Structures are given as C-alpha cells and as structure tokens.
DOPABA-738473 format. One record per atom (N, C-alpha, C, CB): x, z negated, y negated. Coordinates in steps of 0.2 Angstrom, whole numbers. Each point is the difference from the previous one (the first is absolute). Glycine has a CB too. Layout:
<sites>
east;up;north
X;Z;Y
...
</sites>
This chain:
<sites>
east;up;north
486;390;-421
-2;4;-3
8;2;-4
-14;-5;-1
18;9;-1
8;0;1
0;-4;-11
5;15;12
1;-18;-10
2;-1;-6
2;4;-7
2;-7;8
-4;9;-15
2;3;-4
7;1;-1
-10;-3;-3
15;7;4
6;-1;-3
3;0;-6
0;2;8
4;-8;-12
1;1;-3
2;7;-5
1;-10;7
-1;10;-11
-3;7;-5
6;-4;-7
-18;4;5
20;1;-9
2;0;-6
-6;-1;-5
9;6;5
-4;-11;-9
-4;1;-8
3;2;-7
-6;-8;6
6;12;-8
6;-2;-6
-3;-1;-6
8;7;4
-5;-11;-11
-3;-4;-5
4;3;-5
-4;-12;6
4;16;-9
4;2;-7
3;7;1
3;-12;-4
1;15;0
2;-7;-8
-5;2;-2
12;-2;-6
-18;2;3
-5;0;-4
-5;-1;4
5;5;-8
-5;-11;6
-8;-4;2
-3;-6;-3
5;2;9
-11;-6;-11
-2;-2;-4
2;-7;0
-8;9;0
11;-10;4
4;-8;4
5;-1;-3
-2;0;12
5;6;-15
8;1;0
0;-2;-8
5;11;11
-1;-13;-14
1;0;-6
6;6;-4
-4;-14;4
8;15;4
5;5;-2
0;3;7
7;-8;-9
-3;13;7
-2;5;6
8;-1;5
-11;12;-10
10;-14;17
1;-1;5
-3;2;7
3;-8;-8
-1;11;12
-1;3;7
-1;-6;5
6;11;-3
-11;-13;7
0;-4;5
-2;3;6
-2;-8;-7
0;6;12
4;6;7
-2;-7;3
13;10;-2
-18;-11;7
-3;-6;4
-2;6;6
-6;-11;-10
7;7;16
-2;0;7
-6;-4;1
12;1;4
-20;-1;-4
-3;-4;-1
-5;-1;8
2;3;-14
-3;-7;14
-1;-1;10
-7;-4;-2
15;-3;6
-22;7;-6
-6;-4;-2
-1;-1;-8
1;-5;11
-1;-1;-12
2;-5;-6
6;1;-2
-7;-9;3
11;8;2
7;-4;0
6;3;-1
-4;-8;6
9;6;-11
6;6;-1
3;-3;6
3;3;-14
2;2;16
3;0;5
7;1;-4
-9;5;9
11;0;-12
6;2;0
0;3;-10
1;3;18
3;-5;-22
0;3;-7
6;3;0
-7;-8;-5
6;12;-1
7;4;-4
-2;1;-6
5;8;9
-2;-7;-13
-1;3;-9
6;2;-2
-9;-9;-4
6;14;0
4;4;-4
2;0;-8
-4;5;9
6;-7;-12
2;0;-8
3;6;0
1;-12;-3
0;11;-4
4;8;-1
-4;4;-5
5;1;12
-11;-4;-15
-4;4;-3
0;0;-8
-6;-2;11
11;-4;-13
-4;-1;-8
10;0;-3
-18;-11;2
22;15;1
5;-3;-3
3;3;-6
1;-3;10
2;-1;-16
1;2;-6
9;1;-3
-14;-5;-1
17;4;7
8;-1;-4
1;-2;-5
3;6;5
-6;-12;-4
2;-6;-5
7;-1;-2
-9;-6;3
13;3;3
7;0;0
3;6;-2
0;-8;8
-2;13;-7
5;6;-4
-1;2;-6
1;5;10
-5;-7;-14
-3;-1;-6
4;-4;-2
-11;1;1
13;-8;1
3;-2;-2
5;-3;-2
-6;3;2
11;2;0
6;3;1
2;4;-3
0;-3;7
-4;5;-11
0;6;-6
-2;-3;-9
-5;9;12
5;-15;-10
-2;-4;-5
7;-6;-1
-14;3;4
16;-8;-13
3;-4;1
-4;-6;2
7;6;-6
-7;-10;7
-1;-7;1
-6;-3;-3
13;0;1
-14;1;-7
-3;-4;-8
-7;6;2
14;-3;-12
-13;10;16
-7;5;2
-3;-4;4
4;11;-1
2;-11;7
-3;-3;7
-6;-4;-2
12;-1;6
-10;-4;-10
-3;-6;-1
-10;0;2
11;-2;-10
-12;9;8
-8;2;-2
0;3;5
-2;1;-11
7;4;14
-1;2;5
-1;-5;8
5;10;-8
-4;-15;9
1;-6;3
-5;-3;2
9;0;-6
-13;-2;0
-6;-5;0
-6;8;1
5;-15;-10
-5;20;11
-2;3;3
0;4;6
0;-2;-9
3;-1;13
-1;1;7
-5;-2;4
11;-1;-1
-15;-4;-1
-6;-5;2
-4;-2;-7
7;-6;10
-12;8;-8
-6;-2;-7
-1;-8;0
-10;13;1
12;-15;5
-3;-6;1
5;-6;-2
-7;5;9
13;-2;-4
7;-4;-3
4;2;-2
0;-6;5
-3;9;-11
3;2;-5
6;-2;-4
-9;2;1
8;-9;-3
7;-5;-2
5;-2;7
-8;-6;-10
5;4;14
4;-1;8
4;4;0
-8;-3;6
9;10;-8
4;6;-2
5;1;-4
-8;3;3
5;-3;-7
3;-1;-6
5;-8;-1
-11;8;-5
10;-14;10
2;-5;-1
8;2;4
-14;-6;-2
12;7;6
6;1;6
5;7;-1
-9;-6;7
5;8;-12
7;7;-3
2;-3;-3
-3;11;-2
1;-15;-2
4;-4;-7
5;-4;4
-11;-3;-8
9;1;14
5;-6;0
6;3;5
-9;-12;-3
6;18;5
6;2;6
4;4;-4
-8;2;11
6;3;-20
5;1;-4
4;-4;-3
-5;7;-2
2;-15;0
2;-5;-1
7;-1;4
-12;-3;-3
11;3;9
8;-3;6
3;5;-1
-3;-6;11
3;14;-11
4;5;-2
2;-1;-6
-5;6;7
3;-6;-11
4;0;-8
2;-9;-3
-8;13;-4
7;-18;9
2;-4;-3
-4;-6;-6
9;9;5
-16;-7;-6
-4;-2;-3
-4;-7;0
1;11;2
-1;-13;-6
-3;-9;4
-5;-1;-6
13;-8;7
-20;8;-5
-6;-1;-1
2;-8;-4
-8;9;11
5;-9;-17
-4;-9;-2
-4;-4;5
-3;4;-13
4;-10;9
-2;-4;6
-10;0;-3
15;-10;3
-15;12;-10
-8;2;1
-2;7;2
-1;-8;-8
6;12;8
-3;5;1
-2;2;9
7;4;-13
-3;-10;16
-1;-1;7
-9;-2;2
14;-4;0
-14;-1;-6
-6;-5;2
-7;7;-2
7;-16;-5
-6;18;0
-5;7;-2
-2;5;5
5;-1;-11
1;3;14
1;4;7
-4;-4;5
12;6;-3
-11;-11;5
-3;-4;5
-9;0;-4
14;-9;3
-14;8;-7
-7;-2;-3
-5;8;1
6;-11;-10
-4;16;10
-3;6;0
2;3;6
0;2;-11
4;-6;15
0;3;9
-5;-3;2
11;1;3
-11;-8;-4
-9;-4;2
-4;2;-1
2;-9;-1
-3;9;-5
-7;4;-2
-2;8;4
3;-6;-13
2;8;13
1;9;5
-4;-4;8
17;8;-7
-13;-11;7
-5;-5;10
-7;-1;-2
10;-9;5
-10;5;-8
-7;-1;-3
-6;6;-1
6;-9;-5
-4;16;3
-2;2;-1
-1;4;8
3;-4;-13
2;5;12
2;8;7
-6;-6;5
20;7;0
-20;-15;3
-3;-1;4
-5;0;-2
5;-3;4
-9;-1;-9
-7;4;-1
-1;6;0
-2;-7;-4
3;13;3
-1;8;0
0;-1;8
7;7;-12
-2;-7;16
-1;-1;7
-6;-4;4
13;1;-1
-15;-7;-1
-6;-1;1
-7;4;1
7;-8;-5
-6;9;-1
-5;5;-2
0;5;6
3;-2;-13
2;8;13
-1;4;5
0;-3;7
6;8;-7
-5;-14;8
-1;-3;8
-6;-1;1
9;-6;1
-15;3;-6
-6;-1;-3
-5;8;5
5;-7;-15
-1;10;8
-1;9;1
-2;2;8
10;2;-11
-4;-4;13
0;4;7
-4;-3;4
10;2;-1
-10;-7;2
-5;-6;4
-7;0;2
7;-5;-5
-9;10;-3
-8;2;-5
-1;-7;-3
-7;10;10
11;-13;-13
-3;-3;-4
2;1;-10
-1;-9;13
-3;14;-14
4;1;-6
-3;-5;-7
2;15;5
-6;-20;-2
-1;-4;-4
7;-5;-3
-12;3;5
15;-3;2
6;-5;-1
7;8;-5
-2;-12;16
0;17;-14
4;4;-5
0;-3;-4
-1;10;2
-4;-7;-6
-4;0;-8
2;-9;-3
-14;10;5
13;-17;2
2;-5;-4
6;-1;-2
-7;-3;5
14;6;1
7;-3;-4
2;5;-2
4;-10;6
-6;18;-7
0;3;-6
-1;-2;-8
-1;6;9
-4;-9;-8
-2;-4;-6
4;-5;-2
-9;1;4
10;-4;-1
6;-8;-1
9;4;-2
-8;-10;13
7;16;-8
6;1;-2
2;2;-6
0;0;8
-4;2;-12
0;4;-8
3;-4;-4
-10;7;1
8;-15;0
3;-7;-3
9;2;0
-12;-10;7
15;10;1
5;0;-3
3;7;-2
1;-11;6
-5;16;-6
3;7;-4
-2;-1;-9
-3;10;12
1;-15;-14
-2;-2;-5
10;-5;-3
-20;0;4
19;-3;0
6;-5;1
8;5;-3
-7;-9;12
6;14;-6
5;9;1
0;1;-8
-7;8;13
2;-8;-16
0;3;-4
0;-3;-7
-5;7;8
6;-13;-8
0;-5;-4
9;0;-2
-14;-7;5
18;8;4
7;-3;-3
5;6;1
-1;-13;5
-3;21;-4
4;5;2
-4;6;-5
3;-4;12
-9;3;-15
-4;3;-4
-3;6;7
8;-4;-16
-7;3;21
-2;9;4
-3;-6;8
14;15;-4
-20;-12;5
-2;-2;4
2;3;10
-9;-4;-12
12;9;10
3;6;5
5;3;-2
-10;2;4
18;-3;0
4;1;-3
4;-4;-7
-8;9;7
11;-12;-3
0;-6;-9
5;2;-1
-6;-13;-1
12;14;3
5;2;-4
3;-4;-5
-6;9;2
7;-16;3
0;-8;-2
9;1;-1
-12;-7;8
13;8;-1
8;-1;4
7;3;-6
-7;5;14
12;-8;-14
5;5;-1
6;-3;0
-6;6;-5
11;-3;6
8;-3;2
-1;-5;-4
8;10;2
-6;-16;1
1;-7;-2
-3;-4;-3
6;3;1
-12;-1;-1
-8;-5;-1
-7;4;1
6;-7;-9
-7;7;3
-7;3;0
0;4;-8
-7;-11;10
0;13;-10
1;4;-8
-5;-4;-3
4;13;1
-8;-16;0
-6;-6;-4
0;-7;2
-7;9;0
8;-13;-6
0;-6;1
-7;-1;1
11;-2;-6
-13;-6;5
-7;-4;1
0;-5;-6
1;0;15
-6;1;-18
-1;-4;-8
-5;-6;5
-1;13;-15
0;-20;10
-1;-4;3
-8;1;0
10;-7;-1
-12;12;-2
-8;1;-3
-1;1;9
-2;7;-16
6;0;17
-1;3;6
0;-5;5
5;9;-3
0;-13;3
1;-5;7
-7;-5;2
13;0;-2
-17;-1;-4
-7;-2;0
-6;1;2
5;-1;-6
-3;9;6
-6;6;1
0;1;8
3;8;-12
4;-8;15
1;-1;6
2;-7;2
2;12;0
-2;-17;-1
-1;-7;5
-8;0;3
9;-8;-8
-14;12;2
-8;0;-1
-3;4;5
1;-1;-13
2;6;12
-3;4;5
3;0;8
-2;7;-10
10;-11;10
0;-1;9
-5;-6;1
15;4;4
-16;-8;-9
-6;-9;1
-4;2;4
-2;-6;-11
-1;15;8
-6;3;5
0;1;8
0;5;-10
6;-2;10
1;0;7
0;-7;4
6;9;-3
-2;-14;-1
-1;-6;4
-7;-3;2
9;-2;-6
-14;6;2
-8;-2;0
-3;5;7
0;-3;-17
4;8;18
-5;5;3
6;-3;7
-5;14;-11
10;-18;12
2;1;6
-4;-2;7
9;0;-6
-13;-4;4
-5;-5;6
-5;7;2
0;-16;-5
-3;20;-1
-3;5;1
3;5;7
-3;-2;-13
10;6;11
3;3;1
2;0;8
3;0;-12
-1;-5;14
1;-4;7
-3;-2;2
7;-3;-1
-15;2;0
-6;2;2
-3;5;4
1;-4;-8
1;10;5
-3;7;-1
4;3;6
-2;1;-15
8;-3;14
5;4;7
2;-3;5
5;5;-7
-6;-12;6
0;-4;6
-6;-4;3
10;0;-4
-14;1;0
-8;-4;6
-5;5;1
0;-13;-6
-1;21;3
-4;4;3
0;-1;8
2;6;-9
-6;-5;11
-3;1;6
3;9;0
-14;-12;-1
13;18;1
-1;4;-1
9;3;0
-14;-3;-6
15;-1;0
9;3;0
4;-2;6
2;-3;-13
-4;-3;15
5;-5;4
-2;7;7
1;-18;-6
-8;18;9
0;3;4
4;8;1
-9;-9;-1
8;13;-7
3;7;0
10;2;1
-12;-1;-10
12;-8;7
6;0;0
6;-5;4
-5;4;-9
3;-7;12
2;-5;4
2;4;9
-8;-9;-9
15;9;11
3;3;5
-3;7;-1
2;-9;9
0;12;-15
-2;8;0
8;0;-3
-16;3;-3
20;3;4
5;2;-2
6;-7;1
-7;10;-9
8;-11;13
6;-4;1
5;1;-1
-5;-3;6
11;1;-8
6;1;0
5;-7;1
-4;11;-8
7;-12;13
2;-5;6
4;-2;-6
0;6;13
3;-13;-13
7;-3;-2
9;5;2
-10;-14;3
8;15;2
4;4;4
1;8;0
-3;-8;6
-2;10;-9
1;9;-2
0;-1;-8
-6;8;11
4;-15;-13
2;1;-8
6;0;-3
-9;-6;-1
12;2;7
8;0;-3
3;7;6
3;-18;-6
-6;21;10
6;3;4
-3;9;-6
2;-10;17
-6;10;-19
-3;6;-3
1;0;-10
-10;1;14
16;-7;-14
1;-2;-7
-7;1;-6
12;4;4
-17;-7;-1
-6;-2;-6
2;-3;-6
-7;-2;8
4;2;-13
2;-4;-5
-5;-2;-4
11;5;1
-13;-10;-5
-6;0;-6
-3;-5;5
-1;13;-7
-8;-14;6
-3;-2;1
-3;1;7
0;-1;-12
1;7;15
1;2;6
4;-1;3
-5;6;-2
10;-9;4
6;-5;3
-2;-6;-2
8;7;0
-9;-10;-6
-5;-8;1
-3;-1;2
1;-2;-5
-7;7;6
-7;-2;5
4;-1;6
-11;9;-5
16;-5;7
2;-1;7
4;-9;1
2;17;0
-1;-20;-5
5;-5;0
6;0;0
-6;-2;5
6;9;-6
11;0;-5
-1;-3;-6
6;13;3
-2;-16;-5
2;-4;-6
3;5;-3
1;-11;4
-3;16;-7
6;3;-3
-3;4;-9
7;4;15
-4;-8;-18
-3;3;-8
10;0;-3
-19;-9;-2
18;17;1
6;-4;-6
0;-1;-4
6;2;3
-10;-8;-8
0;-4;-5
4;-6;2
-11;5;-3
9;-8;11
3;-5;2
6;2;3
-10;-5;1
11;10;3
3;0;2
10;2;-1
-14;0;3
10;3;-9
6;2;-4
-1;1;-9
3;6;12
-4;-12;-14
-4;-6;-5
5;5;-6
-2;-18;6
-1;21;-11
2;6;-6
-2;-3;-6
0;11;7
3;-9;-12
-2;-2;-5
-3;-5;0
0;9;-3
-8;-10;-2
-1;-7;0
-3;-5;8
-2;5;-16
1;0;18
-3;-2;8
6;-6;3
-5;15;4
9;-16;-6
5;-2;4
-2;-7;-4
10;10;3
-11;-13;-9
-3;-6;-2
-6;-3;3
5;3;-10
-9;4;15
-7;-3;1
0;-3;7
-6;8;-9
11;-8;13
1;-1;6
-4;-4;2
10;2;0
-8;-11;-4
-4;-6;2
-6;1;-2
8;-7;-1
-12;13;0
-6;-5;-5
-7;6;4
10;-6;-16
-6;12;23
-3;3;0
-1;5;10
4;-3;-16
-7;5;16
2;1;8
0;8;2
-6;-13;5
7;14;-1
-1;5;5
-7;1;1
10;-3;5
-14;8;-7
-8;-4;6
1;5;4
-10;-6;-7
5;4;14
-1;3;7
-5;-4;1
11;2;5
-15;0;1
-7;-3;1
1;-5;3
-5;7;1
12;-11;-1
0;-8;2
-2;-3;-6
10;0;8
-6;1;-14
-2;-3;-4
-3;-1;-5
6;0;5
-14;5;-3
-6;0;1
-4;-4;4
2;9;-4
2;-9;8
-5;-6;7
-4;4;4
-2;-10;-9
6;17;10
-4;4;5
8;1;5
-14;10;-9
11;-7;15
7;2;4
-2;8;-2
1;-9;12
6;10;-10
6;4;-2
-1;7;7
11;-12;-7
-17;16;7
1;3;4
-1;9;-1
-2;-12;5
4;13;-10
3;8;-4
-5;5;0
12;0;3
-18;-5;-1
-7;7;-1
-1;1;-8
-8;-3;13
2;6;-14
-2;1;-7
-2;-3;-2
0;6;0
-2;-11;2
-4;-8;-3
7;-3;-1
-13;-2;6
19;1;-3
5;-4;-2
2;3;-8
4;-2;13
-4;10;-12
2;2;-7
-3;1;-5
6;4;5
-12;-6;-4
-3;-2;-7
1;-7;-2
-9;7;2
9;-13;5
1;-8;-5
7;1;0
-9;-9;4
16;14;-6
4;0;-2
-2;2;-6
6;0;10
-9;6;-12
1;4;-7
-4;-4;-4
2;11;5
-9;-16;-2
-4;-4;-5
4;-7;-1
-12;5;3
17;-7;4
5;-6;-4
6;2;-5
-3;-7;11
4;11;-12
7;6;-5
-5;-2;-3
8;13;5
-13;-10;-5
-2;2;-10
-3;-8;-4
-6;16;2
5;-21;1
-3;-5;-4
10;-5;-1
-19;1;7
23;3;-1
8;-5;-2
1;4;-7
8;-3;14
-10;9;-12
5;5;-7
-4;-3;-7
3;14;9
-9;-17;-7
-4;-2;-7
4;-5;-3
-12;1;3
13;-6;4
4;-7;-1
6;1;-4
-4;-5;11
8;9;-8
6;4;-1
2;3;-7
-3;2;10
-1;0;-12
-2;3;-8
0;-6;-4
-7;10;3
1;-14;0
3;-8;-7
3;-3;1
-7;-3;-3
13;2;7
7;-2;1
4;4;-7
-2;-1;15
1;6;-12
5;3;-4
-2;1;-8
5;6;10
-10;-8;-12
-2;1;-6
0;-8;-2
-6;12;2
7;-20;0
-1;-2;-1
9;-1;1
-15;-2;2
20;5;2
7;-2;-2
3;4;-2
0;-5;7
-3;11;-12
5;3;-3
6;-1;-3
-8;4;-1
12;-1;-2
6;-1;0
-1;3;-6
5;0;11
1;-1;-18
0;3;-7
4;6;3
1;-10;-10
2;12;2
5;7;1
-3;3;-1
6;-1;6
-2;8;-5
1;6;-2
-4;3;6
11;-2;-8
-15;9;9
-3;1;6
6;3;1
-13;1;0
16;3;0
2;6;2
10;-1;-1
-13;8;-5
18;-6;9
7;-2;-1
0;8;-5
7;-11;13
-8;17;-13
2;5;-1
-4;3;-5
5;0;9
-9;-3;-16
-5;0;-5
-1;10;-3
4;-17;-3
6;17;3
1;8;-4
0;5;8
9;-3;-13
-15;7;13
-2;4;4
7;6;0
-15;-4;-1
17;6;-4
5;6;-1
6;-5;2
-5;9;-9
7;-13;8
8;-2;4
-2;-3;6
8;-3;-10
-16;-1;13
3;1;6
-2;7;5
0;-12;-2
1;19;0
0;4;2
5;2;0
-8;0;-2
11;1;-4
7;4;0
7;-4;1
-6;8;-9
5;-15;7
5;-6;3
-2;-4;6
1;-2;-11
-5;3;13
-1;-4;6
-1;3;4
-3;-8;-3
-3;13;5
-1;4;7
5;6;-2
-13;-2;3
13;4;-6
6;9;0
4;-3;3
0;7;-12
4;-12;10
6;-2;0
2;-4;8
0;-1;-16
-7;0;19
-1;-5;7
2;5;5
-10;-9;-4
14;7;9
1;4;6
0;-8;7
9;14;-8
-15;-9;13
2;-8;4
-10;2;4
11;-13;-13
-9;10;16
-7;-1;5
-4;-5;-2
5;3;10
-12;-5;-9
-6;-5;1
-6;3;3
5;-5;-11
-4;0;15
-8;-2;6
-3;-9;-5
6;5;18
-12;-1;-18
-3;-8;1
-8;1;2
9;-7;-11
-12;-1;11
-6;1;6
-4;-5;-6
6;0;17
-14;3;-18
-4;-6;-2
-5;-1;8
1;4;-16
-6;-8;14
-5;1;1
-6;4;0
6;-6;1
-6;10;0
-8;3;-3
-5;-1;4
4;11;-5
-11;-10;0
-7;-4;3
-2;2;9
-4;2;-13
7;5;15
2;2;5
4;0;4
-3;2;-5
9;-8;4
8;-1;2
4;1;-1
-2;0;4
10;1;-2
3;1;-1
4;7;-4
-3;-11;7
3;10;-13
4;7;-2
5;2;-2
-6;1;-1
10;1;1
6;2;0
1;8;-2
1;-9;9
3;8;-16
6;3;-3
9;3;3
-9;-8;-8
11;13;8
8;0;1
0;7;-7
4;-5;17
2;1;-23
2;6;-3
7;1;0
-8;-1;-8
9;7;8
7;1;-2
2;2;-7
1;2;12
3;-6;-15
3;3;-8
6;2;0
-4;-8;-4
5;14;0
8;3;-1
3;1;-7
-4;7;11
10;-9;-13
0;-1;-5
2;7;-7
2;-12;8
-4;10;-10
-2;8;-6
-5;3;2
12;5;-2
-17;-6;6
-6;5;3
-6;-3;-1
6;5;10
-7;-2;-15
-6;-5;-1
-7;1;3
5;0;-10
-5;5;14
-6;-1;6
1;-5;5
-3;11;-2
-2;-15;6
2;-2;5
1;0;4
-1;-1;-2
8;2;9
6;5;4
-6;0;5
16;-3;-1
-19;-2;4
-6;-1;5
-4;-7;-1
7;7;9
-13;-3;-3
-6;-6;-5
-4;2;9
-3;2;-21
3;-9;24
-5;-3;5
-4;-4;0
6;2;4
-11;0;0
-5;-4;-2
-5;-4;7
-1;8;-11
1;-12;12
-2;-2;7
-9;-4;-2
17;-2;6
-20;4;-4
-8;-4;-3
-1;-3;5
-5;7;-7
-2;-13;6
-1;-3;6
-2;3;7
-1;-7;-9
-5;12;4
-3;4;5
5;4;5
-10;-1;-7
13;3;7
6;1;4
2;-4;5
2;4;-8
-2;-8;4
2;-7;7
-4;-1;5
4;-7;-9
-11;7;8
-6;-2;2
-5;7;4
2;-11;-9
-1;15;9
-3;5;3
0;1;7
2;4;-10
4;-6;12
-1;1;9
-4;-4;5
10;3;-2
-10;-10;-5
-4;-4;3
-8;2;3
7;-6;-6
-12;13;3
-5;2;1
3;1;8
-6;5;-14
9;-4;17
1;3;6
-3;-6;3
10;7;-1
-9;-13;0
0;-4;6
-7;-5;-3
14;2;5
-16;-2;-12
-5;-1;-1
-8;4;1
9;-5;-7
-6;8;10
-7;5;-1
-1;1;10
4;10;-16
0;-13;20
-2;0;8
-5;-4;0
11;2;6
-16;1;-1
-5;-2;5
-5;-1;-8
7;-7;14
-6;7;-20
-5;-1;-3
-6;6;-2
9;-9;-3
-16;8;0
-6;2;0
1;8;-4
-5;-14;0
0;17;-1
2;6;-7
-3;-5;-6
-3;15;7
-1;-18;-6
-4;-3;-4
6;-4;-4
-13;0;7
19;-1;-6
6;-5;-4
3;3;-1
0;-7;3
1;17;-3
6;2;-2
-1;-4;-8
2;13;8
-5;-10;-13
0;0;-6
4;-6;-2
-10;6;1
6;-14;1
2;-6;-2
8;0;4
-13;-7;-2
17;11;6
7;-2;3
3;3;-3
-1;-2;9
-1;10;-13
4;5;-6
3;-5;-5
-8;11;1
-2;-14;-5
4;-2;-3
3;-8;-2
-4;10;-2
4;-15;9
5;-6;0
4;4;-1
-2;-8;7
6;11;-5
8;-3;-2
0;3;-10
9;4;17
-13;-2;-19
-3;1;-8
7;7;0
-5;-16;-8
3;20;10
5;7;0
-1;4;-6
-1;3;13
6;-1;-14
4;5;-7
4;3;4
0;-6;-11
-3;15;12
5;5;4
1;3;-6
-4;3;12
1;-3;-18
5;4;-7
8;-4;-1
-15;3;-9
15;-9;8
5;-5;2
8;4;3
-13;-10;4
10;8;5
4;3;6
1;6;2
-4;-7;3
-2;13;-5
1;7;1
6;1;1
-9;3;-5
12;2;12
4;2;1
1;9;0
0;-12;4
1;16;-2
1;7;1
0;3;6
6;-1;-9
-12;5;9
-2;5;7
0;9;-2
-11;-11;3
15;11;2
1;9;-1
-6;3;2
13;2;3
-17;1;-6
-4;6;6
3;6;-2
-13;-6;1
14;9;4
1;8;-2
-3;5;9
16;-3;-10
-19;8;7
-4;3;6
-6;-4;5
12;6;1
-14;-10;-4
-3;-4;5
2;-7;4
-4;11;0
9;-11;-1
6;-5;3
4;-6;-2
0;10;4
-2;-17;-2
4;-4;-9
5;-3;5
-12;-4;-11
17;2;6
5;-5;2
2;-4;-5
5;7;8
-4;-13;-7
4;-6;-4
7;4;-2
-5;-13;7
6;14;-15
6;-2;-1
5;-4;-4
-4;8;2
12;-8;2
4;-4;1
2;1;-8
3;0;15
2;-6;-15
3;2;-5
4;6;-2
-1;-9;1
5;11;4
5;4;0
-5;6;-6
7;-4;16
-11;8;-10
-6;4;-3
-2;-1;-4
-2;1;6
0;-6;-8
-3;-1;-9
4;0;-4
-7;-5;1
14;3;-2
7;1;-4
0;8;1
7;-12;3
-6;15;1
1;8;2
-5;5;-5
4;-4;14
-11;0;-13
-3;3;-3
0;-2;-9
-7;1;12
9;-7;-11
0;0;-9
3;3;-5
-2;-7;3
10;8;4
4;3;-4
-3;7;-1
10;-7;3
-10;10;-1
-4;7;4
-6;4;-9
-1;-9;18
-2;2;-20
-6;3;-3
3;-3;-8
-11;0;10
17;-4;-11
4;-1;-5
4;6;-1
-1;-12;3
4;17;1
2;4;0
-4;6;-4
5;-5;9
-10;4;-6
-7;7;0
-1;-3;-9
-9;1;17
6;-6;-18
1;-4;-7
6;4;-4
-5;-12;5
10;9;-5
4;4;-4
3;6;-2
0;-6;1
-1;10;4
-3;8;3
-3;3;-8
-6;-4;16
</sites>
C-alpha cells in the first residue's frame, strides 16, 4: 500500500491554541511535522509612530502599554534610553526600587507562563494553582505602585513612589509565602511523569541554533547559553548583586541543558524563585535618600528634556528576554524625534522553524507557548492589496506616512 504524501496544515491566525493572531503553515507527514513557516503581521498597532507624536513624559504611559505583561520592562528601558540621551542620572534608592518592580514582574510573568503551559498540556489544575499563587505577587505590586497592571512607576531619574517600612513588612511576609511553596512548585513541574513525557525532547532548540538565531531570555538559557542582561551588562542595582546571584540555566538547577520545552520550564521556575530571593536582598539592602533626581516634572520636561539633544540606547532583561529601546532627541523639539523598540519575541520567533522540525501535531500548542510569545509587542506591517501581500520595507512605510500626513493636513 502506497504511503500517504505529505499534506499542508494551516493553524491560525485565529485558533483556540493561539492567544494572539499568527498564521502557522506546516507540512505534515502522518503525525510528524516536516516543514514549518509562519506569518505574523495581523496585530500591528503603530506604537513607535504614536510615540513620535508625543513628548517623553507622555510616551512613558505609552511605553508600558507595548505589552501588558512586560509593561514595567518597557517603561524601565525607555526611561534608561531617554536618561542616556538627556544626561539624567537616577538616584541610588530609585535604582533599587526599579529593580524590585522588575523582579516582581518577572515572578508574575513566569507564573502566568507556567499556568498557560499547564493549560496547553491539558493540566488546567496547574493553571488554576499557579494563577492563584500569582495573585500574591500582584498584591505586592499593588502595594508598591498602586496598580496591579500597568504600574506607572518609572520616571526619568528614578521612580514615582517610595516604599514605607510598613509596606516593606507586608512585602516580606508575602515573599516568605513563596519560599514555603517552592518545593511544591518544583515537584509539580519537575517530577510529574506526564509533564516530563510531554516536554522532554520536545521543541528542541540546540545551543548552536540559539546562538545562530540570536535567541534571548529563558529560551536561550534553556539551551545552555548564559546570556542575561542583568549579569552581562549590570545596570542600576544589579551591579551590587553580582556576587550573590547567578544566571539560571538547567545546569544550575541540576539538569542537562537540552534546549527542549522541559529545559525552558526548569529555567523559568528556577528564575521565579531566584527573583524572590533577589527581591528580598533588595529590600534588605535598600539605601536611603531621594527616589528621583528630577522631582519637578515641569522643570524636567522644559529644562532637561526639551533642551536635550542626542541618542540613547538601553537594554534590560524583561521576563521574556532582552528588551532594547533606542531614542533620539532634538533640541527645542518637544516630541521624540525617533523611537525604536526591539522586543524579546522579535529575537525569538525564528527559533520556531527549528523547534518544530520532526515534532508531532499534538506538540504544536506547547512548542508555540514555550517561547512565551507576545505577538502584539513585535508585529510588523504586512500590506495586502488585491489579494496579494508584500512586506512593507522602511522606504515604502516612510512614503506612506508622508502621504498620509499631507492628506491629513489638507
């Protein structure tokens, strides 16, 4: 009997397994994936363009809406980029408070991902458990920032709100609860035979491909690549923590780095509790002093930012990986002259092409989820006319924007 030929399988852009619209195109041989292609471009929001119509203080609120889960990371890195361009130096206490919120966001993001991973594997009990304990870190963020999502915490030169002794005590109590459940969480993800069977040797990203494809974050660390901006390029309070903490890879947790989905689980769960310890360290070693070097917002905008001229580039380690912002300021121009964002997902999506190779159809959802994608963060423009599509390069997009501006002016 002749073997069935390979056949195409399209998933998306709208599908129950996808949290955001992306078109996946597979060539299937029986139950196995032989070829993979994907098409983003369904969710472009023009955030950078909007930012260049506003002054830096207004863009602060826009930056944290690039991503709902990594909102603090984008506001943090945008602040640092503008500070570089405008020669603004944050205070030491402000740096510590910035790092605390960044690590709390990593805890809540990894717990959210762990719940999604459990759901994709068919373990909704894991989803319910991890999202239940995630509420505790959301409570800490609310105590510190006043908000549970989109914290509006970072400002040029430091942060907007200080932390009181009473709030520090509340935070310590909640963090101690995470210490108590550490063994339980490790057992759930590292010892359950079904999770091991569904994730071991699934969606493998080799060390070589992780380097070649410029992967970042837990995805690349799961392949054994020790790349973490907090340690490779220590900034703010992270420079004071180098001797007490380490880059989490499967080896540091006692496992071999194979680059599969299980290795990524190991890294994220390990980072979760490492961030708990880092937050406790930051609270223990919090310096005194002002929380910002530029408390007068009117003077900050008119004297510092309006008169600034130059470029700034900054990087932070967001929960998903390396987040990069570039800004250019021009003297006497209130709006940002140029703003460019390179989000972690933009560096990670090409890894899918190798991770899907020779995997099974049933593993598609967990492999997609394994890189913790945020499509809304990284989507670029695809132009569709008369049924045919083409990628829009910089020149075409520039010409289109000029034409639209002239049309609006008329």
